[in-house]
C-alpha positions as a Markdown table, in Angstrom:
| # | Residue | x | y | z |
|---|---|---|---|---|
| 1 | Unk | 0.0 | 0.0 | 0.0 |
| 2 | Unk | 1.9 | 3.0 | -1.3 |
| 3 | Unk | 0.2 | 5.5 | 1.1 |
| 4 | Unk | 1.5 | 3.6 | 4.1 |
| 5 | Unk | 5.0 | 3.1 | 2.6 |
| 6 | Unk | 5.2 | 6.8 | 1.9 |
| 7 | Unk | 4.2 | 7.6 | 5.5 |
| 8 | Unk | 6.8 | 5.2 | 6.9 |
| 9 | Unk | 9.5 | 6.8 | 4.7 |
| 10 | Unk | 8.4 | 10.3 | 5.8 |
| 11 | Unk | 7.8 | 9.8 | 9.6 |
| 12 | Unk | 9.2 | 6.4 | 10.5 |
| 13 | Unk | 12.5 | 6.2 | 12.4 |
| 14 | Unk | 14.8 | 3.2 | 12.1 |
| 15 | Unk | 16.5 | 2.4 | 15.4 |
| 16 | Unk | 19.2 | -0.2 | 16.3 |
| 17 | Unk | 18.0 | -3.8 | 16.9 |
| 18 | Unk | 15.6 | -3.8 | 13.9 |
| 19 | Unk | 13.2 | -1.5 | 15.5 |
| 20 | Unk | 11.0 | 0.8 | 13.4 |
| 21 | Unk | 9.5 | 3.7 | 15.4 |
| 22 | Unk | 6.1 | 4.7 | 13.9 |
| 23 | Unk | 4.5 | 6.1 | 17.0 |
| 24 | Unk | 3.7 | 9.5 | 15.4 |
| 25 | Unk | 1.0 | 7.9 | 13.2 |
| 26 | Unk | 0.4 | 4.2 | 14.0 |
| 27 | Unk | 0.8 | 3.1 | 17.6 |
| 28 | Unk | 0.9 | 6.0 | 20.0 |
| 29 | Unk | -0.6 | 9.0 | 18.1 |
| 30 | Unk | -3.0 | 7.5 | 15.5 |
| 31 | Unk | -3.7 | 8.9 | 12.0 |
| 32 | Unk | -7.4 | 7.9 | 11.6 |
| 33 | Unk | -7.5 | 9.0 | 8.0 |
| 34 | Unk | -4.6 | 6.6 | 7.3 |
| 35 | Unk | -6.3 | 3.9 | 9.3 |
| 36 | Unk | -9.5 | 4.3 | 7.2 |
| 37 | Unk | -7.5 | 3.7 | 4.0 |
| 38 | Unk | -5.9 | 0.7 | 5.6 |
| 39 | Unk | -9.4 | -0.7 | 6.7 |
| 40 | Unk | -10.7 | -0.2 | 3.1 |
| 41 | Unk | -7.7 | -2.1 | 1.7 |
| 42 | Unk | -8.1 | -5.0 | 4.2 |
| 43 | Unk | -11.8 | -5.1 | 3.3 |
| 44 | Unk | -10.9 | -5.3 | -0.4 |
| 45 | Unk | -8.3 | -8.1 | 0.3 |
| 46 | Unk | -10.5 | -10.2 | 2.6 |
| 47 | Unk | -13.9 | -9.4 | 1.0 |
| 48 | Unk | -14.4 | -13.1 | 0.2 |
| 49 | Unk | -13.4 | -14.5 | 3.6 |
| 50 | Unk | -16.7 | -14.3 | 5.4 |
| 51 | Unk | -15.2 | -12.5 | 8.4 |
| 52 | Unk | -17.5 | -12.6 | 11.5 |
| 53 | Unk | -15.0 | -11.2 | 14.1 |
| 54 | Unk | -11.7 | -9.3 | 14.1 |
| 55 | Unk | -9.2 | -10.3 | 16.7 |
| 56 | Unk | -6.2 | -8.3 | 17.8 |
| 57 | Unk | -4.0 | -7.9 | 20.9 |
| 58 | Unk | -3.7 | -4.9 | 23.1 |
| 59 | Unk | -2.6 | -2.2 | 22.8 |
| 60 | Unk | -1.3 | -1.2 | 19.5 |
| 61 | Unk | -3.6 | -3.3 | 17.4 |
| 62 | Unk | -6.8 | -2.0 | 18.9 |
| 63 | Unk | -7.0 | 1.3 | 17.0 |
| 64 | Unk | -6.4 | -0.2 | 13.5 |
| 65 | Unk | -8.6 | -3.2 | 14.2 |
| 66 | Unk | -11.5 | -1.0 | 15.4 |
| 67 | Unk | -11.3 | 1.3 | 12.3 |
| 68 | Unk | -11.0 | -1.7 | 10.0 |
| 69 | Unk | -14.0 | -3.4 | 11.6 |
| 70 | Unk | -16.4 | -0.7 | 10.4 |
| 71 | Unk | -15.7 | -1.9 | 6.8 |
| 72 | Unk | -16.5 | -5.5 | 7.7 |
| 73 | Unk | -19.4 | -4.6 | 10.0 |
| 74 | Unk | -18.2 | -7.0 | 12.6 |
| 75 | Unk | -17.1 | -6.7 | 16.3 |
| 76 | Unk | -13.5 | -6.5 | 17.4 |
| 77 | Unk | -12.2 | -8.7 | 20.2 |
| 78 | Unk | -8.8 | -7.9 | 21.7 |
| 79 | Unk | -6.7 | -10.3 | 23.7 |
| 80 | Unk | -5.8 | -8.8 | 27.0 |
| 81 | Unk | -2.3 | -8.9 | 28.4 |
| 82 | Unk | -3.5 | -9.1 | 32.0 |
| 83 | Unk | -6.4 | -10.5 | 34.0 |
| 84 | Unk | -8.8 | -7.8 | 35.3 |
| 85 | Unk | -11.6 | -7.9 | 37.8 |
| 86 | Unk | -14.0 | -7.0 | 34.9 |
| 87 | Unk | -13.2 | -10.2 | 33.1 |
| 88 | Unk | -15.6 | -12.8 | 34.5 |
| 89 | Unk | -16.0 | -16.4 | 33.6 |
| 90 | Unk | -13.7 | -18.7 | 31.8 |
| 91 | Unk | -11.1 | -17.6 | 29.3 |
| 92 | Unk | -8.9 | -18.8 | 26.5 |
| 93 | Unk | -5.3 | -18.1 | 27.2 |
| 94 | Unk | -1.8 | -18.5 | 25.8 |
| 95 | Unk | 1.7 | -17.1 | 26.3 |
| 96 | Unk | 3.2 | -14.7 | 23.7 |
| 97 | Unk | 6.8 | -13.5 | 23.4 |
| 98 | Unk | 6.9 | -9.8 | 22.5 |
| 99 | Unk | 9.6 | -8.7 | 20.0 |
| 100 | Unk | 9.3 | -5.1 | 21.0 |
| 101 | Unk | 9.1 | -5.5 | 24.8 |
| 102 | Unk | 11.4 | -8.5 | 25.0 |
| 103 | Unk | 9.1 | -10.3 | 27.5 |
| 104 | Unk | 6.5 | -13.0 | 27.7 |
| 105 | Unk | 2.8 | -12.1 | 28.2 |
| 106 | Unk | -0.1 | -14.2 | 29.3 |
| 107 | Unk | -2.9 | -13.2 | 27.0 |
| 108 | Unk | -6.5 | -13.9 | 27.5 |
| 109 | Unk | -9.8 | -13.7 | 25.7 |
| 110 | Unk | -13.2 | -14.3 | 27.4 |
| 111 | Unk | -14.9 | -17.4 | 26.1 |
| 112 | Unk | -18.0 | -15.3 | 25.6 |
| 113 | Unk | -16.5 | -13.6 | 22.6 |
| 114 | Unk | -15.2 | -16.4 | 20.4 |
| 115 | Unk | -17.2 | -19.4 | 19.3 |
| 116 | Unk | -16.9 | -22.3 | 16.8 |
| 117 | Unk | -19.1 | -20.4 | 14.4 |
| 118 | Unk | -16.7 | -17.5 | 14.1 |
| 119 | Unk | -14.5 | -16.8 | 11.0 |
| 120 | Unk | -11.8 | -14.7 | 12.5 |
| 121 | Unk | -9.5 | -12.1 | 10.8 |
| 122 | Unk | -6.5 | -11.2 | 12.9 |
| 123 | Unk | -5.4 | -7.6 | 12.5 |
| 124 | Unk | -2.1 | -6.2 | 14.0 |
| 125 | Unk | 0.3 | -3.4 | 13.6 |
| 126 | Unk | 3.5 | -5.3 | 13.1 |
| 127 | Unk | 4.6 | -8.8 | 12.1 |
| 128 | Unk | 8.2 | -9.7 | 13.0 |
| 129 | Unk | 8.8 | -13.2 | 14.3 |
| 130 | Unk | 5.1 | -14.1 | 14.3 |
| 131 | Unk | 4.8 | -14.9 | 18.0 |
| 132 | Unk | 1.7 | -12.7 | 18.6 |
| 133 | Unk | -0.1 | -14.1 | 15.5 |
| 134 | Unk | 0.7 | -17.7 | 16.5 |
| 135 | Unk | -0.6 | -17.0 | 20.0 |
| 136 | Unk | -3.8 | -15.5 | 18.7 |
| 137 | Unk | -4.3 | -18.4 | 16.3 |
| 138 | Unk | -3.9 | -20.8 | 19.2 |
| 139 | Unk | -6.7 | -19.0 | 21.0 |
| 140 | Unk | -8.9 | -19.2 | 17.9 |
| 141 | Unk | -8.2 | -22.9 | 17.6 |
| 142 | Unk | -9.0 | -23.4 | 21.3 |
| 143 | Unk | -12.4 | -21.7 | 20.6 |
| 144 | Unk | -13.0 | -24.1 | 17.7 |
| 145 | Unk | -13.2 | -21.0 | 15.4 |
| 146 | Unk | -11.4 | -20.6 | 12.1 |
| 147 | Unk | -8.6 | -18.1 | 11.2 |
| 148 | Unk | -9.5 | -16.8 | 7.8 |
| 149 | Unk | -6.5 | -14.5 | 7.5 |
| 150 | Unk | -4.1 | -12.1 | 9.0 |
| 151 | Unk | -4.0 | -8.4 | 8.1 |
| 152 | Unk | -0.8 | -6.7 | 9.1 |
| 153 | Unk | 0.1 | -3.0 | 8.8 |
| 154 | Unk | 3.9 | -3.4 | 8.6 |
| 155 | Unk | 5.7 | -6.7 | 8.1 |
| 156 | Unk | 9.4 | -7.0 | 8.7 |
| 157 | Unk | 10.0 | -9.2 | 5.7 |
| 158 | Unk | 13.6 | -9.8 | 6.7 |
| 159 | Unk | 12.4 | -11.6 | 9.8 |
| 160 | Unk | 10.8 | -15.1 | 9.7 |
| 161 | Unk | 7.3 | -14.5 | 10.9 |
| 162 | Unk | 5.5 | -13.9 | 7.6 |
| 163 | Unk | 7.4 | -16.7 | 5.8 |
| 164 | Unk | 6.6 | -19.2 | 8.5 |
| 165 | Unk | 2.9 | -18.3 | 8.6 |
| 166 | Unk | 2.6 | -18.5 | 4.8 |
| 167 | Unk | 4.3 | -21.9 | 4.9 |
| 168 | Unk | 1.5 | -23.0 | 7.2 |
| 169 | Unk | -1.0 | -22.0 | 4.6 |
| 170 | Unk | -2.2 | -18.9 | 6.5 |
| 171 | Unk | -3.3 | -16.1 | 4.3 |
| 172 | Unk | -1.2 | -13.0 | 5.3 |
| 173 | Unk | -1.9 | -9.6 | 3.7 |
| 174 | Unk | 0.6 | -7.0 | 4.8 |
| 175 | Unk | 0.1 | -3.5 | 3.7 |
| 176 | Unk | 3.8 | -2.6 | 3.8 |
| 177 | Unk | 6.6 | -5.2 | 3.8 |
| 178 | Unk | 10.0 | -4.0 | 4.7 |
| 179 | Unk | 12.8 | -5.9 | 3.1 |
| 180 | Unk | 15.7 | -4.0 | 4.8 |
| 181 | Unk | 16.3 | -1.3 | 7.4 |
| 182 | Unk | 19.5 | 0.4 | 8.2 |
| 183 | Unk | 19.6 | 2.3 | 11.5 |
| 184 | Unk | 23.0 | 3.9 | 10.7 |
| 185 | Unk | 21.7 | 5.5 | 7.5 |
| 186 | Unk | 18.1 | 5.7 | 8.5 |
| 187 | Unk | 17.0 | 3.9 | 5.3 |
| 188 | Unk | 14.2 | 1.6 | 4.6 |
| 189 | Unk | 13.7 | -0.6 | 1.5 |
| 190 | Unk | 10.3 | -2.1 | 0.8 |
| 191 | Unk | 9.5 | -5.4 | -1.0 |
């Protein structure tokens, strides 16, 4: 998606350790007009998938998933990274290793919000090693639901997550795939 790639080139900051800082428009301050265009594109890409729910993980995926959901006319469910007193009843749970935060989270989804009838589209901001997506797919399997695809804003194509998911037969649609980043020069090359 050229619009997203241009925005990454303009406002993204490449940092050491394969980190791309896009907090001025994607995952701290949010550009809703850009999110709308992303939502329209995911709707175009997954129009034939019969999506009944969108699943993401807190916190950065929530904004883009919520905006995208209006084009599918379906609810968004987000996996929580901590138990809260508001979450009653039984839950689906898994452990997810975060690339960005370098820690393992216990993530949970109430059993009330995913069922075997659901056809779930996962939406997230980044795909690096695929740990978050694999964890969300584990929750979907536990619910007896079906993962119909994965929509990613920015995929780090030089890391293995996208490749491994595609090898499993998972339909992954990334709006921007970065082939190479150089923190020293601040350059980004897209696929």
